[in-house]
C-alpha positions in Angstrom: 10.2 24.9 26.0 13.6 25.5 25.8 14.6 22.4 23.7 12.1 24.3 20.8 14.0 27.1 21.2 17.4 24.8 20.7 15.8 23.2 17.6 14.8 26.8 16.0 17.7 28.4 16.8 19.5 25.1 14.9 17.5 25.2 11.9 17.6 29.6 11.5 21.7 29.0 12.2 21.6 26.5 9.3 19.5 28.3 7.2 21.5 31.3 8.0 24.9 29.4 6.6 23.3 27.7 3.6 22.0 31.1 2.4 24.6 31.5 0.0 24.4 28.4 -1.6 22.1 27.6 -4.8 21.1 24.4 -3.7 17.3 24.5 -4.2 17.8 26.1 -7.9 20.3 23.0 -8.1 17.3 21.0 -7.1 15.1 22.0 -9.1 17.0 22.1 -12.3 17.9 18.3 -11.2 14.4 17.4 -11.0 13.0 18.7 -14.6 15.9 17.0 -16.0 14.9 14.2 -18.5 16.5 10.8 -18.5 18.7 12.2 -22.0 20.1 15.0 -19.9 20.9 12.8 -16.7 22.7 10.3 -18.8 24.8 12.8 -20.3 25.3 14.7 -17.0 26.5 11.1 -15.7 29.1 10.8 -18.6 30.2 14.0 -18.2 31.0 13.9 -15.2 32.4 10.4 -15.4 35.1 11.7 -17.9 36.1 14.3 -15.2 36.4 12.0 -12.6 38.1 9.1 -14.5 39.6 10.8 -18.1 40.4 14.3 -17.0 39.0 18.0 -17.1 40.6 18.6 -21.3 38.4 15.0 -22.3 35.4 16.3 -20.5 35.6 19.7 -21.8 35.7 17.9 -25.6 32.7 15.8 -24.4 30.9 19.1 -22.6 31.2 20.9 -26.3 29.9 18.0 -28.3 26.9 16.9 -26.0 25.9 20.3 -24.7 23.4 20.7 -27.2 21.4 18.2 -25.9 21.4 20.0 -22.0 20.0 23.2 -22.9 20.4 26.4 -20.9 22.7 24.7 -18.5 26.5 25.9 -18.3 29.1 24.4 -17.8 29.7 25.3 -14.3 26.0 24.4 -13.2 26.1 21.3 -15.2 29.5 20.4 -13.2 27.8 20.6 -9.6 24.6 18.7 -11.4 27.2 15.8 -12.6 29.5 15.9 -9.4 25.7 14.8 -7.6 24.6 12.2 -10.1 27.9 10.4 -9.7 27.6 10.3 -5.7 23.3 9.7 -5.7 22.7 7.8 -9.4 22.6 4.2 -9.9 22.6 2.7 -13.5 20.4 0.4 -14.3 20.7 -1.5 -17.9 17.6 -2.6 -19.9 17.4 -5.6 -22.2 16.4 -3.6 -25.7 17.3 -6.7 -27.9 17.4 -10.6 -27.1 20.9 -11.8 -27.8 21.5 -15.1 -29.2 23.2 -16.1 -25.1 20.1 -14.8 -24.0 18.1 -17.2 -26.1 20.1 -20.0 -25.0 19.5 -19.7 -21.6 15.9 -19.2 -22.2 16.0 -23.0 -23.8 18.3 -24.6 -21.1 15.9 -23.1 -18.1 12.8 -24.6 -20.4 14.9 -27.9 -21.1 15.2 -28.3 -16.6 11.2 -27.2 -16.3 10.3 -29.8 -18.8 12.3 -32.3 -17.3 10.6 -31.8 -13.7 7.3 -32.0 -15.6 8.3 -35.5 -17.5 9.3 -36.7 -13.9 6.4 -35.6 -11.8 3.6 -37.0 -14.9 5.6 -40.6 -14.2 5.4 -40.7 -10.8 1.4 -39.5 -11.1 2.0 -42.2 -13.9 3.7 -45.2 -11.5 1.5 -45.2 -8.8 -2.0 -45.4 -11.1 -0.1 -48.5 -12.8 0.8 -49.9 -9.6 -3.1 -49.4 -8.1 -4.5 -51.1 -11.5 -1.6 -54.3 -11.7 -1.4 -54.5 -7.3 -4.7 -53.7 -6.1 -3.5 -54.9 -2.6 0.0 -52.5 -2.7 -1.8 -49.4 -1.0 -3.5 -51.2 1.6 -0.6 -53.6 2.5 1.4 -50.1 2.4 -1.0 -48.0 4.3 -1.0 -51.1 6.8 2.5 -50.7 7.8 3.2 -47.3 7.2 0.1 -46.7 9.5 1.9 -46.5 13.2 4.9 -44.6 11.7 3.0 -42.3 9.7 1.0 -41.5 12.9 4.1 -40.8 15.2 5.8 -38.9 12.7 2.8 -36.2 12.4 1.4 -36.1 16.1 1.4 -32.4 17.1 4.8 -32.7 19.6 6.4 -34.2 17.0 5.9 -32.0 14.2 6.8 -29.3 16.3 10.0 -30.3 16.6 10.6 -31.4 13.3 9.8 -28.3 12.3 11.6 -26.1 14.2 15.0 -28.8 13.3 13.9 -28.3 9.2 13.7 -24.1 10.4 17.1 -24.3 12.0 18.6 -26.3 9.1 17.0 -23.8 6.7 18.5 -20.7 8.5 21.8 -22.0 8.5 22.3 -23.7 5.0 19.6 -21.3 2.7 22.2 -18.1 2.4 24.7 -20.3 0.5 21.5 -19.6 -1.9 23.1 -17.8 -5.2 19.6 -16.6 -6.3 18.0 -13.1 -4.0 14.7 -14.0 -3.9 14.5 -18.2 -3.9 17.1 -17.5 -0.3 15.2 -14.7 1.1 11.8 -16.9 1.1 12.9 -20.0 2.3 15.3 -18.2 5.1 12.2 -16.3 6.2 10.0 -19.4 6.0 13.3 -20.6 8.4 12.8 -18.2 10.4 9.0 -19.1 11.1 9.5 -21.9 11.4 11.7 -21.5 14.5 9.7 -19.0 15.7 6.1 -20.4 15.5 7.6 -24.3 16.9 9.5 -22.8 19.9 6.4 -20.7 21.2 3.9 -23.9 20.2 6.9 -26.2 22.1 7.0 -23.3 25.3 3.5 -23.1 25.5 2.5 -26.6 25.1 -0.4 -25.6 22.6 0.6 -26.6 18.7 -2.2 -25.0 16.4 -1.0 -21.9 15.4 -4.6 -20.2 16.9 -3.8 -21.7 20.1 -0.5 -20.5 20.5 -1.1 -17.0 18.8 -4.4 -16.8 21.4 -2.3 -17.3 23.9 0.9 -14.9 23.0 -2.0 -12.3 22.8 -3.4 -13.2 26.1 0.2 -12.9 27.8 1.0 -9.2 25.9 -2.3 -7.5 26.9 -3.5 -9.2 30.1 -1.9 -8.3 33.7 -3.3 -12.4 34.8 0.2 -13.9 33.3 3.3 -14.5 35.7 6.4 -13.0 34.6 8.3 -16.3 34.0 5.4 -17.9 31.9 5.6 -14.2 29.7 9.4 -15.0 29.5 9.4 -18.4 28.9 6.4 -18.4 26.3 7.2 -15.3 24.8 10.9 -13.6 25.4 12.5 -17.1 25.1 11.4 -17.4 21.4 11.5 -13.7 20.4 15.4 -13.8 21.8 15.9 -17.2 19.5 14.2 -15.7 16.9 16.4 -12.7 16.8 19.4 -14.5 16.6 18.6 -16.4 14.3 18.1 -13.1 12.1 21.3 -11.4 12.8 22.8 -14.9 12.1 21.0 -14.9 8.3 22.2 -10.8 7.8 25.9 -11.5 8.4 25.9 -14.8 6.3 24.1 -13.2 3.3 24.8 -9.7 4.0 21.1 -9.0 2.7 20.2 -5.1 4.2 16.2 -6.0 5.1 17.1 -8.1 7.8 19.0 -5.4 9.6 15.2 -3.9 9.5 13.9 -7.2 10.7 15.7 -7.9 13.7 14.3 -5.1 16.0 11.1 -6.8 15.6 11.5 -9.6 17.9 14.2 -8.0 19.9 11.5 -5.1 21.6 9.1 -8.3 21.8 11.4 -10.2 24.1 11.9 -6.4 25.6 9.0 -6.0 26.5 8.0 -10.1 28.2 11.1 -9.4 30.5 10.1 -10.4 34.2 11.4 -6.5 35.9 10.2 -4.2 32.9 6.9 -6.6 33.4 6.8 -5.6 37.3 7.3 -2.0 36.6 4.5 -1.1 34.5 2.6 0.9 36.6 5.3 3.1 37.3 6.5 2.8 33.5 2.9 4.5 33.4 3.7 7.4 34.8 6.4 8.7 32.5 3.8 9.3 29.8 1.1 10.3 32.7 2.5 11.7 35.6 -0.9 13.5 36.8 -3.6 11.5 38.7 -6.1 10.2 35.7 -9.5 8.0 35.8 -8.2 4.1 36.1 -6.6 3.2 32.8 -7.9 0.0 31.1 -5.1 -2.9 31.3 -4.6 -2.9 27.6 -4.0 1.3 27.8 -1.9 0.7 30.9 0.1 -2.2 28.9 0.5 -0.1 25.4 2.1 2.8 27.5 4.4 0.9 29.2 5.4 -0.5 26.2 5.9 2.8 24.5 8.0 4.2 27.0 10.1 1.0 27.4 10.6 1.2 23.4 11.5 5.1 24.0 13.9 4.3 26.6 15.5 1.9 24.6 15.3 4.2 21.4 17.8 6.3 23.4 20.1 3.8 24.7 20.6 3.3 20.6 20.9 7.3 19.9 23.6 7.0 22.8 25.9 4.1 22.2 28.2 4.3 19.9 27.6 0.9 18.2 24.7 2.0 15.3 22.6 -0.3 13.6 20.8 2.8 11.2 18.1 0.3 9.9 17.0 -1.2 13.1 16.9 2.8 14.8 14.4 3.7 11.5 12.2 1.2 12.6 12.2 1.6 16.3 11.7 5.5 15.2 8.4 4.7 13.1 6.9 2.9 15.5 7.6 5.0 18.6 6.2 8.2 16.0 3.0 6.1 15.7 2.5 4.6 19.0 2.9 8.5 20.3 0.4 9.7 17.9 -2.0 7.4 19.1 -1.7 8.2 22.3 -1.8 11.7 22.0 -5.4 11.6 21.1 -7.4 12.1 24.4 -10.5 10.4 22.5 -8.1 7.2 23.1 -7.1 7.1 26.5 -9.3 9.7 28.7 -6.0 10.5 30.8 -7.4 14.0 31.8 -6.1 17.9 30.8 -3.1 17.6 32.7 -1.8 14.3 31.7 -3.1 15.2 28.0 -0.6 18.3 27.7 2.1 16.4 29.5 1.7 13.9 26.5 1.6 16.6 23.6 5.0 17.9 24.8 6.3 14.3 25.2 5.3 13.6 21.6 6.6 16.7 20.0 9.7 16.8 21.6 10.4 12.9 20.1 9.2 14.0 16.9 12.1 16.9 17.3 15.1 14.6 18.8 14.2 12.3 15.6 14.5 15.2 13.3 18.0 16.4 14.9 19.0 12.4 15.2 18.2 11.9 11.6 20.6 15.4 11.1 23.3 14.3 13.3 24.0 10.7 11.7 22.6 12.5 8.3 20.1 9.8 8.0 17.3 11.7 5.6 14.7 8.6 6.1 14.7 9.5 9.7 14.9 13.1 9.7 11.8 12.5 6.9 10.1 9.8 9.8 10.1 12.6 12.3 9.4 15.6 9.3 5.9 12.8 8.5 5.3 12.6 12.3 5.2 16.2 12.7 2.8 16.6 9.9 0.7 14.3 10.7 0.4 15.4 14.6 -0.5 19.1 13.1 -3.4 17.2 11.2 -4.8 14.9 14.1 -4.4 18.2 16.3 -6.9 20.2 13.4 -9.7 18.1 14.2 -9.2 17.2 17.5 -8.9 20.3 19.6 -11.7 22.0 18.6 -13.7 18.9 20.1 -11.7 19.6 23.0 -13.1 23.4 23.8 -16.5 22.3 23.0 -16.8 22.3 19.2 -18.2 20.1 17.4 -17.6 18.4 14.1 -21.3 16.7 13.4 -22.4 18.3 10.0 -19.8 20.2 9.8 -16.8 17.4 8.1 -17.0 18.5 4.7 -15.9 22.2 5.9 -13.1 20.8 8.1 -12.1 18.7 5.2 -11.9 21.6 3.2 -9.8 23.3 5.8 -7.9 20.9 6.3 -6.9 21.1 2.3 -5.8 24.3 3.0 -3.6 23.6 6.0 -1.6 20.5 3.9 -1.7 23.0 0.5 0.2 25.6 3.1 2.2 23.1 4.1 3.5 22.0 0.5 4.1 25.8 -0.5 5.9 26.1 3.1 8.1 22.9 1.7 8.5 24.2 -2.0 9.2 28.0 -1.1 11.5 27.5 2.1 12.9 23.5 1.2 16.2 24.5 2.7 14.5 24.7 6.2 13.6 21.4 5.9 16.8 19.7 4.4 19.3 18.9 7.7 22.2 17.0 5.5 25.1 19.0 4.9 
């Protein structure tokens, strides 16, 4: 209750501080501009910044009819906003001679590759026609080597070595799409083949079933979980981090948190503390939980602790924090549904408090770090929470939606419309970035 009161006070004080700034009006004006008007304002802002006010004023007088009713003061504010947040993209309107020549060279390379492929097929056909015993001899000579090369154990080690080589060398590929595909292929080889080698199950279906069994059941020793799950995930996280450092591509920062969390979930100390961790979300006596539910609750609590540590430490990885926040929002929303866990009324109320507190914490953390994606993750979670409780609470009070789902859907539409009107008419309440 105290946390909610503090949040409302902060929200109200923020609204008071920004009441005199027409940010909402400017946002609506910016949203209504067509591409030509945005281009003119961007050029005006560039001239103000680089060429001086006199040149910018001359440009404004020349192009002002394009902007309609926008005065120069408002245009300056909009131009500054566009300079900070917009990005220019160039589209090829008319093919040039150089572009045509590049296309010719690309076509020639493709034709050379096609010619080589056809030549190989033709040579194989000629060998089979004029040397009928050639393939039988080749099969006899190479059969032992091929059997050794492609047996499951050797193939796993070969693919692991190939994955390491790919992650080591592929960041040097200049073309971003090809580089990303190849690097992710190498990361997949590292994770899958390390898992296959540790579990000694070399088919994907076999070792994937083993991992699911480790993560969901209680009949696995902590050491086995650590060896078969944590170690491969740890090496995979190191490979992703290496790719992030070498390439500078932003998406690896989003991905690295996934193997890190899987590694943490299977650590022996945490595996032995799962029953105690469950008490954080379900502190009151409850019916016996299923093993799967208990494991999911423990994972949610561990993720919550990791999230708090990531917020508290001075070194931040905002991309990983965002991914973990989305995961936790989904987990807590599911666990807050009474029909999922059947945990009793006291635990149900406590879970609602934890869920709402976390969603508010995500919003405030996004505001503190000026991370709009994190802020909207919390706001989106609150919206989903309200919609879920709209359907759930009447059922808990004895109401039945049977034969009334159409009316319920209509009521939900009205609820969503009301939230949309609240957002539209009081947009500044929901913008936490200065």
